[in-house]
C-alpha positions in Angstrom: 26.0 -6.5 -19.7 27.9 -3.7 -18.7 26.7 -0.6 -16.5 26.0 1.6 -18.7 22.9 -0.3 -19.3 21.8 -0.1 -16.2 19.7 2.5 -15.2 19.5 3.6 -11.9 16.6 6.3 -11.0 18.0 8.6 -7.2 14.9 10.1 -5.5 16.7 12.6 -3.0 15.2 16.1 -1.7 18.6 17.2 -1.0 20.3 18.8 -4.8 23.3 17.4 -2.8 22.6 14.4 -1.8 20.9 13.6 -5.3 24.4 14.8 -7.0 26.6 12.8 -5.0 25.1 9.5 -5.5 24.2 10.8 -8.9 28.4 11.5 -9.8 29.1 7.9 -8.2 27.3 5.7 -9.8 27.9 7.8 -13.5 31.8 7.4 -12.5 31.1 3.8 -12.3 29.2 4.0 -15.7 25.5 3.6 -14.4 22.6 6.2 -16.4 21.7 7.7 -14.0 18.1 10.0 -13.6 16.8 11.8 -10.4 13.7 13.1 -8.8 13.6 15.7 -6.3 10.4 14.0 -4.9 7.2 11.1 -4.5 4.3 12.6 -6.2 6.6 11.2 -10.1 8.5 8.3 -8.8 5.5 5.9 -9.8 5.8 7.3 -14.2 9.4 7.5 -13.7 9.9 3.9 -12.7 7.2 3.4 -15.7 9.2 4.8 -18.5 12.4 4.5 -17.9 12.6 0.5 -16.4 15.0 1.3 -14.5 17.1 -2.0 -12.5 17.2 -0.1 -9.5 15.7 3.0 -7.0 17.6 4.4 -4.3 14.9 6.6 -2.1 15.1 8.5 -0.2 11.9 8.0 3.2 12.2 12.2 3.7 10.9 13.3 0.3 7.6 16.0 -0.5 4.6 14.4 -2.4 3.9 11.1 -0.7 6.8 9.5 1.8 9.7 7.1 0.7 7.1 5.2 2.4 4.3 5.1 0.3 6.3 5.7 -2.5 7.9 2.1 -2.4 3.9 0.6 -1.7 3.0 1.9 -4.6 6.1 1.0 -6.6 5.8 -3.4 -5.0 2.1 -2.9 -5.6 2.0 -2.3 -9.2 2.6 -5.0 -11.7 4.5 -3.5 -13.6 7.2 -2.1 -11.4 6.8 -4.9 -8.4 10.2 -7.0 -9.8 12.0 -3.0 -9.5 14.9 -3.0 -6.3 13.9 -0.1 -4.0 16.8 0.6 -1.8 15.8 2.8 1.1 18.8 5.0 2.0 17.5 7.1 5.7 19.2 8.6 8.4 15.7 7.0 10.1 16.5 5.0 13.1 15.2 1.4 13.1 15.4 1.4 9.4 15.7 -2.0 9.1 11.8 -2.4 10.7 10.2 -0.5 7.7 12.4 -2.0 5.3 10.3 -5.2 6.3 6.9 -3.8 6.8 6.8 -1.6 3.1 8.8 -4.7 1.2 12.2 -2.5 0.2 14.4 -4.4 -1.7 17.0 -3.6 1.2 18.7 -0.4 2.4 21.5 2.0 3.1 21.8 4.6 6.2 23.1 8.3 6.3 25.6 9.1 6.6 26.0 6.5 4.3 29.9 4.8 3.2 30.1 5.8 -1.1 32.0 2.4 -1.0 29.2 0.6 0.2 26.2 2.1 -2.2 27.8 0.6 -4.8 28.2 -2.1 -3.4 24.4 -2.6 -2.9 23.6 -0.7 -6.0 26.1 -3.8 -7.5 23.9 -6.4 -5.6 21.2 -4.9 -7.2 21.6 -4.0 -11.0 23.3 -7.1 -11.7 
């Protein structure tokens, strides 16, 4: 299956970071969607059924931690891998606590980002 059929939802409130991630993943052949805050993420996840959700923890509206819990506690969306992108200290502990699937620390390496997305999208 090609990446073109793989949908990635990017939830990042910093437009420059969101656009960078979108450009990188579009170049890899993924179909990307962006959301700038936590409010509409669960609805978007149910509608799009993305293969991966890339989620910043520090977003307006609903926090990334709460968004992850909403996604993982919903039968329709619990199977979607949630990858946390954050500059937060002790990121691994937070990821375990909220049952996210993985994390990418900021600032992130572009090859690492693509590798993680490929791992969970396929």
